[in-house]
C-alpha positions in Angstrom: 0.0 -0.4 -0.1 1.2 3.5 -0.7 -0.2 6.9 0.5 -0.1 9.9 -1.1 -0.3 13.1 -0.4 0.0 16.6 -2.1 0.7 20.0 -1.9 1.7 23.4 -3.3 -1.1 24.2 -4.7 -2.5 27.6 -4.9 -4.1 30.8 -7.0 -1.6 32.4 -8.7 -2.0 35.2 -11.8 -1.2 33.7 -15.9 2.3 33.7 -16.7 3.6 32.2 -12.7 4.7 29.4 -11.6 4.0 27.0 -8.9 5.6 23.6 -7.4 3.6 20.8 -6.5 4.8 17.9 -3.8 3.8 14.6 -3.9 5.1 12.7 0.0 4.3 9.8 -0.1 5.3 6.5 2.1 4.0 2.7 2.7 6.2 1.5 0.1 10.5 2.4 -0.9 9.6 4.8 -3.1 12.2 3.5 -5.4 9.8 0.8 -6.2 7.3 2.9 -7.7 6.7 5.3 -10.8 4.9 8.3 -10.5 3.1 10.3 -12.4 0.7 13.3 -11.9 -2.7 14.3 -13.4 -5.2 16.9 -13.6 -9.1 17.4 -13.4 -10.8 20.3 -14.3 -14.5 21.0 -13.3 -16.9 19.3 -15.8 -13.7 17.5 -17.5 -12.7 13.9 -17.5 -8.9 13.4 -15.2 -6.1 13.7 -17.8 -2.6 12.6 -17.9 0.1 15.1 -17.5 3.5 14.1 -16.3 5.1 11.1 -15.5 8.5 9.8 -14.1 10.0 6.6 -13.7 11.4 4.6 -10.8 14.3 5.3 -11.7 13.6 9.0 -12.4 15.7 8.5 -15.8 12.7 8.8 -17.9 9.3 11.5 -17.7 7.1 11.8 -20.5 4.6 14.7 -21.3 1.2 15.5 -21.8 1.2 17.7 -25.2 -0.2 20.6 -23.4 2.3 20.8 -20.2 5.3 19.9 -22.9 8.1 23.0 -22.0 6.6 24.4 -19.2 6.0 21.4 -16.7 8.8 18.9 -15.0 8.6 16.4 -12.9 11.2 15.4 -10.8 11.7 13.1 -7.8 13.5 13.1 -4.5 14.4 9.6 -3.4 16.0 10.4 -0.2 12.1 12.6 0.5 9.9 9.8 -0.8 8.6 12.9 -2.5 7.7 13.8 -6.2 7.4 17.3 -7.7 5.8 18.5 -10.5 6.7 22.1 -11.5 4.6 24.2 -13.7 6.2 27.9 -15.7 4.2 30.1 -17.5 0.6 29.1 -16.0 -2.1 29.3 -18.0 -6.3 29.8 -17.2 -6.3 26.5 -18.8 -4.2 24.6 -16.1 -6.9 25.4 -13.8 -7.9 21.5 -12.1 -7.7 19.4 -9.3 -3.9 18.1 -9.5 -3.6 14.6 -8.7 0.0 12.2 -8.0 -0.7 8.6 -8.6 2.1 5.8 -8.0 2.4 2.3 -9.6 4.7 -0.4 -8.3 4.6 -2.5 -11.2 6.6 -1.2 -13.9 9.9 -1.9 -14.9 12.7 0.2 -13.7 13.0 3.1 -17.1 9.5 2.6 -17.6 6.6 5.5 -17.4 2.4 5.5 -17.7 0.3 7.9 -18.8 -3.2 6.0 -18.3 -5.1 6.5 -15.4 -6.2 2.8 -15.3 -2.5 1.6 -14.7 -1.8 3.7 -11.5 -3.0 2.1 -8.1 -2.8 4.2 -6.3 -3.8 7.8 -5.6 -3.7 11.5 -3.6 -6.6 13.4 -2.7 -5.2 16.1 -4.8 -4.2 19.7 -4.6 -6.2 22.6 -6.0 -5.1 25.1 -9.0 -6.6 28.2 -9.8 -4.8 30.4 -12.7 -6.5 33.7 -13.4 -6.1 35.7 -16.2 
């Protein structure tokens, strides 16, 4: 079992930056690949970014590529999502997720690939 707790959300103006954190517990952090998803009001949950167990592979959704960066700190059992050049359309609840069945360098972009989820943190970008 893996427990996930997101933090770092808030209200920011368009063009600004935020860094989300996701603290994990309950499993050796290096045994899980991590992902970030988001869900805007009235929309389905969508993939944002993923990072492999060994941190060597990352993958981004097209709308955020070049603006967002995912990273992990195994010493702190934490994954981060650095979000730059934020746009109003980035407004959503952001969730982190973990999967423990992938190979060391693999990433996953489908929600159904992930077994463990946090409760989310709200990000609001004003225009």
